C-alpha positions as CSV (number, residue, x, y, z in Angstrom):
1,X,-89.5,172.1,124.2
2,X,-87.4,169.1,123.5
3,X,-85.8,165.7,125.2
4,X,-83.5,166.4,128.1
5,X,-80.7,163.8,127.2
6,X,-77.8,162.8,129.9
7,X,-75.0,160.5,128.3
8,X,-74.4,157.9,131.1
9,X,-71.6,155.8,128.8
10,X,-70.4,155.7,125.3
11,X,-68.4,152.5,124.2
12,X,-66.4,151.1,121.2
13,X,-67.1,147.5,120.0
14,X,-65.1,146.8,117.1
15,X,-66.5,149.4,114.9
16,X,-69.5,150.0,116.4
17,X,-70.0,152.9,118.9
18,X,-72.4,152.3,121.7
19,X,-74.1,154.9,123.3
20,X,-76.2,154.4,126.7
21,X,-78.5,157.8,127.4
22,X,-81.2,158.7,130.2
23,X,-84.1,160.1,128.3
24,X,-86.5,162.6,130.0
25,X,-89.8,163.7,128.1
26,X,-91.2,167.4,128.0
27,X,-94.3,168.7,128.5
28,X,-95.6,168.5,125.0
29,X,-95.2,165.6,123.2
30,X,-95.7,166.2,118.9
31,X,-97.7,164.0,116.8
32,X,-95.1,161.8,114.8
33,X,-92.4,161.7,117.7
34,X,-89.7,163.9,119.3
35,X,-87.0,164.9,116.9
36,X,-83.9,163.1,118.5
37,X,-80.0,163.3,117.7
38,X,-77.7,160.2,119.2
39,X,-74.5,161.8,118.1
40,X,-74.2,158.6,115.6
41,X,-74.2,159.1,112.3
42,X,-76.0,155.9,111.4
43,X,-78.3,154.0,114.2
44,X,-78.2,150.4,113.4
45,X,-79.9,149.4,116.5
46,X,-82.1,151.2,119.1
47,X,-83.3,149.6,122.4
48,X,-85.4,152.3,124.8
49,X,-87.0,150.7,128.2
50,X,-90.7,151.0,128.4
51,X,-91.6,153.5,131.5
52,X,-94.6,154.9,132.9
53,X,-96.9,152.6,131.0
54,X,-95.5,153.8,127.6
55,X,-93.4,151.9,125.0
56,X,-91.0,153.8,122.7
57,X,-89.9,153.1,119.2
58,X,-86.9,154.5,117.4
59,X,-87.8,155.9,113.8
60,X,-84.6,155.3,112.1
61,X,-86.0,157.0,109.0
62,X,-86.8,160.2,110.6
63,X,-84.4,160.3,113.7
64,X,-87.6,160.6,116.1
65,X,-88.5,158.6,119.2
66,X,-92.4,157.9,119.5
67,X,-94.4,156.9,122.6
68,X,-97.3,154.3,122.7
69,X,-99.4,153.0,125.2
70,X,-101.5,149.5,125.1
71,X,-105.1,149.8,124.0
72,X,-106.5,146.5,125.9
73,X,-109.6,146.2,124.2
74,X,-108.0,146.5,121.1
75,X,-111.0,146.9,118.9
76,X,-111.0,150.4,117.5
77,X,-107.4,151.6,117.5
78,X,-105.3,148.2,117.6
79,X,-103.0,146.8,120.3
80,X,-100.7,150.1,120.6
81,X,-101.7,153.7,119.9
82,X,-99.3,156.7,119.6
83,X,-99.5,159.2,122.3
84,X,-101.7,161.9,121.3
85,X,-100.2,165.6,120.0
86,X,-99.2,167.8,123.1
87,X,-99.4,165.1,125.8
88,X,-97.5,166.2,128.8
89,X,-94.9,163.4,129.0
90,X,-92.8,165.3,131.4
91,X,-92.7,162.8,134.2
92,X,-91.6,160.3,132.1
93,X,-87.7,159.2,131.9
94,X,-86.2,156.2,130.7
95,X,-82.7,154.5,129.8
96,X,-81.9,153.4,126.2
97,X,-78.8,152.2,124.0
98,X,-78.0,153.1,120.9
99,X,-75.4,151.1,118.4
100,X,-74.2,152.6,115.4
101,X,-71.5,154.5,113.6
């Protein structure tokens, strides 16, 4: 499966295109992140809101969204741990802003 995307707004700020999206995850998160296309040739900046106890990061090189959760004991795994392969995130939706060209 893949991410469900809803474009909320697009804008042009000088030479930079801005895309606002709602993102809903699917029922099987893949290790290494969800493949994701913004519609921008080059993403200069990504801001993805935390949701449902998860924190999200955009992988600029591989064009993927990675999901993390906090490890509060921070002993064995570190401060944030990537969500395990095949985790069901279908109840998770978030809003994101991408800037690029």
